[in-house]
N, C-alpha and C positions, 0 to 999 in steps of 0.2 A: 455391472461395474467392473467386469473383468478387463475390459480394454483400458480403463484408467489405471488399474494395477499394472498391466503390461507396459503401458506408457511410462509409468513411474519407474518400473524396474529398468527399462531401457535407458531412461534419463540418468538414473543413478549409476548404471554401468558405464555410460559414456563419460560422466564426470569422474568416475573412479579411474578410467583409462587415461583421461587427460591428466589427472593428478599423478599417475604412475609415470607417464612420459615426462612430465615436468620435473619430477624428482630425479628421474634418470638423467635428464639433461643437466640439472643442477649438480648432481654428483660428478658428471663428466667435466663440467667447468671447474669445479673445485680441484679435481685431480690434475687439471691442466696447470695449476698455479705452483705446484711444488714438485721437487724431484722425487724419484728418479725419472729421467726422460729417456725415450727410446727413439733416437734419431734415425736408426736403420728402418724401423717400422714406419716412421713418418715418410722417409724417402721412398720406400716401396709403395706406400699408399699414394703419394704424389704421382709416381710413375703409373700406377694402375688406373687411378681416377682421371688423371690429366692426359698424359701422353697417349695412352692406349685408347682413350675415348675420342681422340681427334678424328679418326676416320668416320665414325658414325655421326658425329656432330657436323663435320664438314658436308657429308652427303645430304643429311637432313636439311641443313641450312641452304645449300645451293639450289636444291629442288624446290624448297619452299619459297625462296626469293623469286625464282623463275615463274612459278605458278602464280604468286602474288602479283607480279607484273602483268601477266596475261589477264588475270581477273580484273585488275584495276583498269586496264586499258579497255577491256570489253564493257565494263560498267560505265566508265567515263565517256565512252563513245555515245551513249544514250543522251548525254547532256552536253556534248561537244567539249568535254573536259579531259581529253586524253593527255594533255600536257602535265597533269598532276601526278603521273606515274612515278617519277623519281622521288618526289616528296613523300608520297604515301608509302611507297616501298621502304624508304629509309625510316620513317617514323613507325611503321608497322613492325619492321624487323627489330629495331632498337628498343622500342618501348615494350612490346608484347611478345611477338612471335619468337624472337631470338632467345630471351631468357626462359620463356615457358617451354619451348621445344627442347632446349638444352637440358632444362631441369627434368623434364619427363624422360628424355633419353638416359640421363644419369640415373634416374629412378629405375628404369628398365634394366640398365646394364650393371650399375654399381650397387644399388640397394639390394637387388636380388643376390648378387655375388657375395656381398658382405653377410647378409642374413644366412645364406646357405653355408658359408664357410664357418661362421661362429656357431650356428646350430649344430653342424657336424662335429665341431670341436666339443660342444657340450655333450652330444650323444656318445662320443667316443671317450669322454672323461678327460680330454686334454685340458679343459678349463680347471678341473679339479687338480690336475697335475701342476698347473701354474700356481695355484694357491699353495700346494705342497712345497713348491720352490720359492715361496715368499714373494711371488710376483702378483701384483693386484691385477685381475683380469680387466677391470675398467681402465686402468692406466695403460696396460699393454695392448689391449685390443680395441677399445672404443676411442680413447683420446686421439691417437694418431690418425685414425680414419676420419673422425669428425673434423679435426683441425685441417687435415689435408684437403678434404672436400670443400671446406669453407674458404680456403686460400686459392684453390686451383679452379673451381667452377666459374668464378668471375672471369678468369682468363679464357676459359672455354666459351663463355657467353660473348666476350669481345671478339674472339675468332669467328664464332657463329654469326654474329652481327655483320662482320665484314664480308664473310663468304656469302651470306644471304643477300646483302646489297649487291655484291658482284653478280650473283645469279640473276637478280632483276636487271642489272646493267647489261649482262650478256644477252638476255632475251630482248630487252628493249632496243638495243643497238643492232642486234643481229637479225631480229625478226620484225620488230614494230617500226623501224625506220627512225629512231631517235638519234640525234647527234651526240657522239660520245663525250665531247668536251662540255657541252651544255648539260648533259645528264649528270656528270660528276659535279659540276658547279652548282646545280640546283640541289643536289644531295647535301653538299657541304654547307650551303647557305641556309638550308632549312633546319638542319639538326641543331639543337641547343645543348649546352653542357648539362642541363637538368635531365635531358633524355638519356645521355650517356651515363650519368651518375645513377639514375634509377635502374638502368640495365645491369650495372655492375653490383649494386646493392642487392637487387633481386637474385643475381647469380650466387652471391655469398649466402643469402638466406636459403635458397633452394638447395645448394650443396650441403649446408648444415642439416637441413631436414632429411635429405636423401640418405646421408651417412648415418644420422641419428636413428632413423627408422630401421635401417638394416641392422645396426648394432642392438637396438632395443629388442626387436623380434628374435634376433639370433640368441641373445642372452636369455630370453624368456621362452624359448621354444620347448615343445614337448619332447618326449623320448621317442626314439625310433625314426624310421624313414618318413612316416606320416607327419611326425612333429616337424621335421626339417622342411617337408613340403608345405605345411601350413604356415610355418614361419616365413618362408620365402614368398608365398603368395600374399600373406597379410602385410608384409613389409612394403611390397610394391604398391599394393592398393592404398595403404595409409600414406605413403610418400606422395603418390600422385594426387590424392585428394588434398593433402595439406599444402602441397606446392600450388595448386590452383586456388585454394583459399588464401594462402599468403600472397599470391599474385594480386588477388582482388584487394586485399588490405593495403598492400604497398602502392598499388596504383591509386587508390584513394588518398594515401598520404602524400604522394608526389604530385598528383595532378587534380586534386579536389578543387582548386581555385580555377 
């Protein structure tokens, strides 16, 4: 019966971890509702998460869009359906690949940075110094980062969608012989408002998850260099898994019919 006990312990540990994260998120939301506010920290977080993430988001999106066009053309050629490249590239980038890839890039770049920064502050007792100065660490460190990510990642997703579609357009018109005007017209005609809305909503949820995991693991890191390393690794792993799980749930909500 040892395996049953091990399974029970793992299940209880997972439920406890979910509860701790939920309580952490609830505390962050409540601190968002009353002053004091820290607009400088919010502005710095917007700059770091949004503007400084544009290069990696753009490069990821353009190569993904180009590769997607090549793959769809090669697959469609087996059924004489090469003409569907514009439509499938558009729907693939906007519905799935754009939000998910941007979310994972943010998890790799931003979540790890937030977790390492806050964990280092905890190790060096800077968080204790904030408490001594009557500054709540949750309000000063967590709320601006979570709010900034929730606001700015949808914009990154929108930019990634456009660049990804452009990558497919460049490959299709430059290599595969598609007419440029017809490609753009097919893309515009095929996309629906629901596709764009789902992409932006996913971006907001993924941004919130990425920043929340960075702050949670940073605040709960162990002492020493090993604690910082474990917090950084754990935050990225948790953010990536939760982003993929949230993507599945949101896709079912928007496109279950």
